[in-house]
C-alpha positions as CSV (number, residue, x, y, z in Angstrom):
1,M,10.3,50.8,20.3
2,D,9.8,47.0,20.4
3,R,11.4,44.6,17.9
4,M,8.3,44.3,15.8
5,E,8.2,48.1,15.2
6,E,11.9,48.0,14.3
7,Y,11.2,45.2,11.9
8,R,8.4,47.0,10.1
9,L,10.5,50.2,9.9
10,L,13.3,48.1,8.3
11,L,10.9,46.8,5.7
12,D,9.7,50.3,4.9
13,E,13.3,51.3,4.2
14,L,13.8,48.6,1.6
15,E,13.5,50.1,-1.8
16,Q,14.2,47.2,-4.2
17,T,12.2,44.0,-4.5
18,P,14.1,40.8,-5.6
19,P,12.8,38.4,-8.2
20,K,9.7,36.4,-7.3
21,L,10.2,33.7,-4.8
22,E,9.4,31.1,-7.3
23,S,12.5,31.9,-9.3
24,A,14.6,31.3,-6.2
25,L,13.2,28.0,-5.2
26,P,14.0,25.6,-8.1
27,R,17.2,24.6,-6.4
28,A,16.3,21.1,-5.3
29,R,19.3,18.9,-5.4
30,A,20.1,15.4,-4.5
31,R,20.8,15.6,-0.8
32,R,23.4,13.5,1.0
33,R,21.9,11.6,3.9
34,R,23.7,12.0,7.1
35,R,24.5,8.7,8.9
36,R,23.7,10.1,12.3
37,L,20.0,11.0,12.1
38,S,19.1,11.9,15.7
39,R,20.4,12.1,19.2
40,W,18.9,12.4,22.6
41,V,20.0,15.3,24.8
42,A,20.8,14.6,28.4
43,A,17.7,15.6,30.3
44,P,15.3,14.1,32.8
45,A,13.0,11.4,31.5
46,G,10.1,13.8,31.6
47,S,11.8,15.9,29.0
48,V,13.2,13.2,26.8
49,A,11.5,13.3,23.4
50,A,11.7,10.9,20.4
51,M,13.5,12.8,17.7
52,F,13.5,12.2,14.0
53,A,15.6,13.5,11.2
54,V,13.8,16.0,8.9
55,F,14.4,15.3,5.3
56,V,14.0,18.7,3.6
57,L,12.2,18.8,0.4
58,L,11.7,22.1,-1.5
59,V,8.0,22.1,-2.1
60,N,5.6,24.5,-3.9
61,V,4.9,27.5,-1.7
62,A,1.4,28.9,-1.2
63,T,0.7,32.1,-3.1
64,P,0.2,34.3,0.0
65,F,3.4,33.1,1.5
66,A,5.3,33.7,-1.8
67,M,3.9,37.2,-2.2
68,A,4.7,38.1,1.4
69,C,8.3,36.8,1.2
70,S,8.9,38.4,-2.2
71,N,8.6,41.8,-0.5
72,I,11.0,40.9,2.2
73,P,14.5,40.5,0.7
74,I,16.2,39.8,4.1
75,L,14.1,36.7,4.5
76,K,14.9,35.2,1.1
77,G,17.3,32.6,2.6
78,L,14.9,31.8,5.4
79,T,12.1,30.9,3.0
80,A,14.1,28.0,1.6
81,A,15.1,26.8,5.0
82,V,11.4,26.4,6.1
83,A,10.0,25.2,2.8
84,F,9.1,21.8,4.5
85,S,7.2,23.3,7.4
86,P,3.7,24.9,6.9
87,S,3.8,26.2,10.5
88,L,7.1,28.1,10.1
89,K,6.0,29.4,6.6
90,A,2.9,30.8,8.2
91,A,5.1,32.4,11.0
92,I,7.2,34.2,8.3
93,E,4.1,35.3,6.4
94,H,2.8,36.9,9.6
95,E,6.1,38.6,10.4
96,Y,6.7,36.3,13.3
97,V,10.4,36.3,13.0
98,Q,13.1,37.6,15.3
99,R,16.2,38.9,13.4
100,V,19.5,38.2,15.3
101,V,22.6,38.4,13.1
102,Q,25.2,37.3,15.6
103,S,28.5,36.1,14.0
104,Q,31.6,34.4,15.3
105,T,34.7,33.1,13.6
106,D,36.9,30.3,14.9
107,G,39.8,29.3,12.7
108,D,38.6,28.8,9.2
109,V,34.9,28.7,10.0
110,T,32.4,31.5,10.5
111,M,29.0,30.8,12.1
112,T,26.2,33.3,11.9
113,V,22.9,33.0,13.7
114,E,20.5,34.8,11.4
115,Y,16.9,34.3,12.6
116,L,14.8,32.9,15.4
117,I,11.2,31.7,15.3
118,V,10.3,31.3,18.9
119,D,7.2,30.9,21.1
120,Q,6.3,29.7,24.6
121,K,7.5,26.1,24.1
122,Q,9.8,26.0,21.0
123,V,12.9,27.8,19.6
124,N,13.8,27.4,15.9
125,V,17.3,28.7,15.2
126,F,18.4,29.4,11.6
127,F,22.1,29.9,11.0
128,S,24.8,29.6,8.4
129,L,28.3,28.1,8.3
130,R,31.0,29.5,6.0
131,S,34.5,28.4,5.3
132,D,37.0,29.1,2.5
133,R,38.9,26.0,3.5
134,Y,36.3,23.3,4.0
135,S,33.8,22.4,1.3
136,Q,31.5,20.3,3.6
137,L,30.7,21.2,7.2
138,D,28.5,19.5,9.7
139,G,28.0,20.0,13.4
140,S,26.0,19.4,16.6
141,G,25.2,21.4,19.7
142,N,23.7,21.7,23.2
143,V,21.7,24.4,24.9
144,Y,22.2,25.7,28.4
145,T,20.3,28.2,30.6
146,A,21.8,31.5,31.5
147,D,23.3,30.0,34.7
148,G,25.1,27.4,32.7
149,Q,22.8,24.4,33.5
150,Q,21.8,22.0,30.8
151,A,18.4,23.1,29.4
152,H,15.6,20.6,29.9
153,A,14.8,20.5,26.2
154,S,15.3,18.2,23.3
155,L,17.1,19.2,20.1
156,S,16.7,18.0,16.6
157,F,19.1,18.7,13.8
158,P,17.7,18.5,10.3
159,Q,19.9,17.3,7.4
160,A,22.6,19.7,6.5
161,P,21.9,21.5,3.1
162,S,23.8,20.4,0.1
163,D,24.3,24.1,-0.8
164,P,26.6,25.6,1.9
165,K,25.0,29.0,1.3
166,E,21.6,27.8,2.5
167,L,20.6,28.3,6.1
168,R,20.7,25.5,8.6
169,H,18.1,24.8,11.3
170,I,18.0,23.6,14.9
171,C,14.7,22.9,16.7
172,I,14.8,23.3,20.5
173,D,11.7,21.8,22.1
174,F,10.6,22.3,25.7
175,Q,8.1,19.9,27.3
176,E,7.2,20.8,30.9
177,E,9.1,24.1,31.1
178,D,8.6,27.3,29.1
179,V,11.2,28.8,26.9
180,P,13.4,31.0,29.1
181,D,14.3,34.6,28.3
182,T,17.9,33.5,27.5
183,L,19.6,30.4,26.1
184,I,23.2,29.6,25.4
185,L,23.8,27.6,22.3
186,D,27.1,25.8,22.1
187,Y,27.9,24.4,18.7
188,K,30.8,22.3,17.4
189,V,31.7,22.0,13.7
190,W,33.6,19.4,11.9
191,A,34.6,18.9,8.3
192,D,32.9,15.8,6.8
193,D,35.4,13.5,5.2
194,N,32.8,10.7,4.5
195,T,35.0,8.1,6.2
196,A,33.5,4.6,5.8
197,P,32.9,2.6,9.0
198,A,35.4,-0.2,9.8
199,A,34.5,-3.8,9.0
200,P,33.7,-6.1,12.0
201,S,36.5,-8.1,13.4
202,A,36.8,-11.7,12.1
203,D,37.1,-13.0,15.7
204,S,33.6,-12.3,17.0
205,G,31.8,-10.6,14.1
206,L,30.7,-7.9,16.5
207,W,33.7,-6.0,17.9
208,A,34.7,-3.2,15.6
209,D,37.1,-0.3,15.7
210,P,35.1,2.6,14.1
211,P,36.8,5.7,12.7
212,A,37.2,8.2,15.5
213,E,34.8,11.0,15.7
214,P,36.5,13.8,13.8
215,D,38.0,16.6,15.9
216,A,36.0,19.8,15.8
217,V,37.4,22.3,13.4
218,A,35.6,25.1,15.2
219,S,33.5,25.7,18.4
220,F,31.1,28.5,19.0
221,S,28.9,29.7,21.9
222,F,26.0,32.1,21.3
223,T,23.9,33.8,23.9
224,L,20.4,34.0,22.5
225,Q,17.9,36.4,24.1
226,F,14.3,36.2,23.1
227,D,11.8,39.0,22.7
228,P,9.1,38.4,25.3
229,N,6.5,39.4,22.7
230,F,7.2,36.1,21.1
231,T,7.9,33.8,24.1
232,S,4.5,34.7,25.7
233,Q,2.5,33.5,22.7
234,G,0.4,30.4,23.1
235,T,-3.0,29.0,24.3
236,T,-3.5,26.1,26.7
237,L,-6.8,24.3,27.2
238,A,-7.5,21.6,29.9
239,L,-9.7,18.8,28.5
240,D,-11.3,15.7,29.7
241,Q,-12.2,13.7,26.6
242,P,-12.1,9.9,27.2
243,F,-12.1,7.4,24.3
244,T,-11.4,3.7,23.5
245,L,-8.8,2.7,21.0
246,D,-8.0,-0.9,20.1
247,G,-9.6,-2.0,23.4
248,Q,-7.5,0.3,25.5
249,Q,-8.8,3.3,27.5
250,L,-7.3,6.7,26.9
251,K,-8.2,10.4,27.5
252,V,-7.3,13.7,25.8
253,V,-6.3,15.9,28.7
254,G,-4.8,19.0,27.0
255,L,-4.7,21.1,23.8
256,E,-1.9,23.6,23.4
257,I,-1.8,25.9,20.4
258,Y,1.4,27.8,19.6
259,P,2.7,29.7,16.6
260,T,5.2,27.0,15.7
261,H,3.1,23.9,16.5
262,V,0.1,22.4,18.2
263,R,0.3,19.8,21.1
264,V,-2.4,17.3,22.0
265,D,-1.8,15.6,25.3
266,I,-3.2,12.0,25.8
267,Q,-3.3,10.2,29.1
268,E,-3.3,6.4,29.4
269,D,-5.4,4.4,31.8
270,E,-3.3,2.5,34.4
271,A,-5.3,-0.7,33.7
272,N,-4.4,-0.9,30.0
273,T,-2.6,-4.1,29.0
274,V,-0.2,-2.3,26.7
275,Q,1.5,1.1,26.6
276,L,0.9,3.7,23.9
277,H,4.0,4.3,21.8
278,S,2.6,6.5,19.0
279,L,-0.6,7.3,17.1
280,S,-1.3,7.6,13.4
281,C,-3.4,10.8,13.6
282,W,-4.1,14.3,12.3
283,L,-6.1,17.4,13.2
284,E,-8.8,19.2,11.2
285,D,-10.3,22.6,11.7
286,D,-13.9,23.8,11.2
287,R,-13.0,24.9,7.6
288,G,-11.7,21.5,6.6
289,V,-8.0,22.4,6.8
290,R,-5.9,19.4,7.8
291,Y,-2.9,19.7,10.1
292,D,-0.5,16.7,10.0
293,R,2.1,15.5,12.4
294,P,5.5,16.6,11.2
295,Q,8.4,14.1,11.1
296,G,9.2,15.3,14.5
297,L,8.7,15.1,18.2
298,I,6.7,13.0,20.5
299,A,7.3,13.6,24.2
300,H,6.4,11.0,26.8
301,G,5.7,11.7,30.5
302,D,8.0,10.9,33.4
303,G,7.0,7.3,33.7
304,G,4.5,7.9,36.5
305,T,0.9,6.7,36.4
306,P,-1.1,7.6,34.5
307,R,1.3,8.3,31.7
308,V,0.8,11.3,29.4
309,T,2.1,11.5,25.8
310,S,2.3,14.8,24.0
311,Y,1.9,14.8,20.2
312,R,3.0,17.6,17.9
313,F,1.1,18.9,14.9
314,E,1.4,21.6,12.4
315,S,0.0,24.9,13.8
316,S,-3.4,26.4,13.4
317,Y,-2.3,29.5,15.3
318,F,-2.4,31.9,12.3
319,E,-5.5,30.3,10.7
320,D,-9.0,31.4,11.3
321,A,-9.7,28.1,13.1
322,R,-12.3,28.1,15.8
323,H,-12.5,24.4,16.4
324,L,-10.1,21.4,16.0
325,T,-11.0,17.8,15.7
326,L,-8.6,14.9,16.2
327,H,-8.7,12.0,13.8
328,I,-7.0,8.7,14.9
329,E,-6.4,6.0,12.3
330,G,-4.1,3.6,14.1
331,A,-1.7,3.1,17.0
332,I,1.6,1.5,17.8
333,W,1.7,-0.2,21.2
334,Q,4.6,-1.2,23.4
335,D,4.3,-4.4,25.4
336,K,4.3,-3.8,29.1
337,E,5.9,-7.2,29.7
338,E,9.6,-6.7,30.3
339,H,12.1,-8.6,28.1
340,W,15.6,-8.6,29.6
341,V,18.6,-10.0,27.8
342,T,22.2,-10.5,29.0
343,V,25.0,-9.3,26.7
344,D,28.6,-10.5,27.1
345,L,30.7,-7.5,26.2
346,A,33.8,-9.6,25.7
347,T,32.3,-12.1,23.2
348,G,29.2,-10.4,21.9
349,R,27.0,-13.4,22.9
350,T,23.4,-12.5,23.9
351,D,20.2,-14.2,25.2
352,P,17.5,-14.6,22.6
353,M,16.0,-11.3,21.6
354,P,12.5,-10.2,20.3
355,D,11.9,-10.9,16.6
356,G,13.8,-8.7,14.2
357,V,16.2,-7.2,16.8
358,T,19.9,-8.2,16.7
359,L,23.1,-6.9,18.2
360,A,25.0,-5.6,15.2
361,R,28.3,-4.7,16.8
362,I,30.1,-3.5,20.0
363,E,32.5,-0.6,19.7
364,E,34.9,1.1,22.0
365,I,34.4,4.8,21.4
366,D,36.5,7.2,23.5
367,G,37.0,4.3,25.9
368,I,33.2,3.8,26.3
369,P,31.6,0.5,25.3
370,T,28.9,1.3,22.8
371,L,26.3,-1.3,21.7
372,T,24.6,-1.0,18.3
373,F,21.3,-2.8,17.7
374,L,19.7,-3.5,14.3
375,A,15.9,-3.3,14.3
376,P,13.0,-3.0,11.8
377,T,11.2,0.3,11.4
378,L,7.7,0.5,12.6
379,A,4.7,0.2,10.3
380,N,4.4,3.9,9.9
381,G,7.8,4.0,8.3
382,N,9.5,6.2,11.0
383,V,13.2,5.5,11.3
384,F,13.2,6.1,15.0
385,R,11.9,3.9,17.8
386,Q,13.4,3.1,21.2
387,V,14.9,-0.3,21.1
388,V,16.6,-0.5,24.6
389,G,15.0,0.6,27.8
390,S,16.7,3.4,29.7
391,T,17.6,1.2,32.7
392,Y,20.3,-1.5,32.5
393,R,21.7,-3.8,35.2
394,S,25.2,-5.2,36.1
395,P,26.0,-8.7,37.3
396,D,26.1,-7.6,40.9
397,G,22.5,-6.3,40.7
398,S,23.3,-2.6,40.5
399,E,21.1,-0.5,38.2
400,Y,22.4,2.1,35.8
401,S,20.6,4.4,33.4
402,F,21.4,6.2,30.1
403,N,19.6,9.2,28.5
404,M,21.6,9.5,25.4
405,A,21.4,7.4,22.2
406,S,22.0,7.9,18.5
407,H,20.0,6.5,15.5
408,S,21.2,5.8,12.0
409,I,20.0,4.4,8.8
410,A,21.0,0.8,8.7
411,K,23.7,0.0,6.0
412,G,25.1,-3.3,4.7
413,E,28.7,-4.1,4.2
414,N,28.6,-2.5,0.7
415,G,27.5,0.8,2.3
416,K,24.0,0.6,0.8
417,E,21.0,1.3,3.0
418,I,19.1,-1.7,4.3
419,E,15.5,-0.9,3.6
420,G,13.1,-1.1,6.5
421,F,15.8,-1.2,9.2
422,F,17.6,1.3,11.4
423,E,20.3,1.2,14.1
424,E,20.3,2.3,17.7
425,S,23.6,2.9,19.5
426,I,23.8,3.2,23.3
427,P,26.9,4.1,25.3
428,L,27.6,2.4,28.7
429,I,29.3,5.3,30.4
430,D,31.5,4.5,33.4
431,Y,30.4,0.8,33.3
432,P,33.2,-1.5,34.7
433,F,31.7,-4.9,34.0
434,D,32.1,-7.4,31.1
435,Q,28.4,-8.3,31.1
436,V,25.3,-6.2,31.0
437,E,21.6,-6.9,31.3
438,L,19.4,-4.8,29.0
439,E,15.6,-4.4,28.5
440,I,14.7,-4.8,24.8
441,L,11.3,-3.2,24.0
442,S,8.7,-4.9,21.9
443,Y,6.0,-3.3,19.8
444,H,3.0,-4.1,17.7
445,T,0.8,-2.1,15.3
446,A,-3.0,-1.7,15.2
447,T,-4.9,-0.2,12.2
448,L,-8.5,0.8,12.8
449,D,-11.3,-0.2,10.5
450,A,-12.9,3.2,11.2
451,P,-11.1,6.3,12.5
452,V,-11.8,7.6,16.0
453,V,-13.0,11.2,15.7
454,L,-12.7,13.5,18.7
455,P,-13.8,17.2,18.7
456,L,-11.3,19.0,21.0
457,N,-12.6,22.6,21.4
């Protein structure tokens, strides 16, 4: 008997139906914004993806989805956790959920992995944290393969729910590789004390002694095994669809349709004068249904030529969609011309930087010099964009690289958010010099007078 048969038998055994889903959903509360919005997971550049925070809004649920979930009491908590995602809602409606229920307790905290929504390229983990001692808990994690190696995947951690009883969510996204049969999820939990950041030193205006990262109050390690009936799901089409955008030559080379998302792979011409950072675009099927890009992932290629960028969209997998059309309304370009600046780690002095970018502070975190840059958000309003290139140089000409960074909503001295700006922090791990040369990336936005429309299949 496979898991889907077990699942259906479990549903048949349920005798009582809870109140309508609508009565469970009016629980929207003011949500506290986490300062740390995203992080990159250590992985080869080919797997590094731009990650955004997902701000969860409880929205109206489509009638078929509400009816389906009202008959599945065990999924009641999951419906609230995926209210922001049409793709994951559709997966639940079509019984595309793997029930797990693994629980561990460390000290005063219990973590329970409840559900998985998984396909060939993406794992969505839904879990809960419980504690009688701590009122607010937060955490972060990493994933490893069964042999203990770091998985070549990127993780995003949506905002923690204000109600501790609600399920939390981790999205694990694979680029080149498929989801393996087994993953190990390591997760550390700390109690949030809302400690305010320290003020800059009066000496330089840049050096600061930030509050130490709180010690973990609990640590967990879960072995997640995936039903092959789920991890085999997906369709990949090779395409050759050239188009011109803002004077640059590009080509759609792939369309991938999975239960949790759709990917459109776009290749850049080597002769282009600028490099594509992101597109303002959406998909439409032959029935007129629109599939938007979630506040989520964009995965760039490994830096080779020609470069390929993979865009994520809400999924048409469970819809009766025979054809998809890509609509492009604008683009954000990254200048190919390199702009290197020298930073004196002792004084905070820097060479002139591109417009809008400033060095906000230098911090010593766990003995590691960490530079934080203040930069404006892009025209599409996304908090994240890469400010500093992944390679940096020392005074003796040696080259180093980093593949971890964190991004935060920019805040002023009064603790209020600075509208239109964000911060990027980069650690210089095992760096012995007092000066560093960094590449600061520059961008510009193009809005099209008429959208580019490309039939894909």
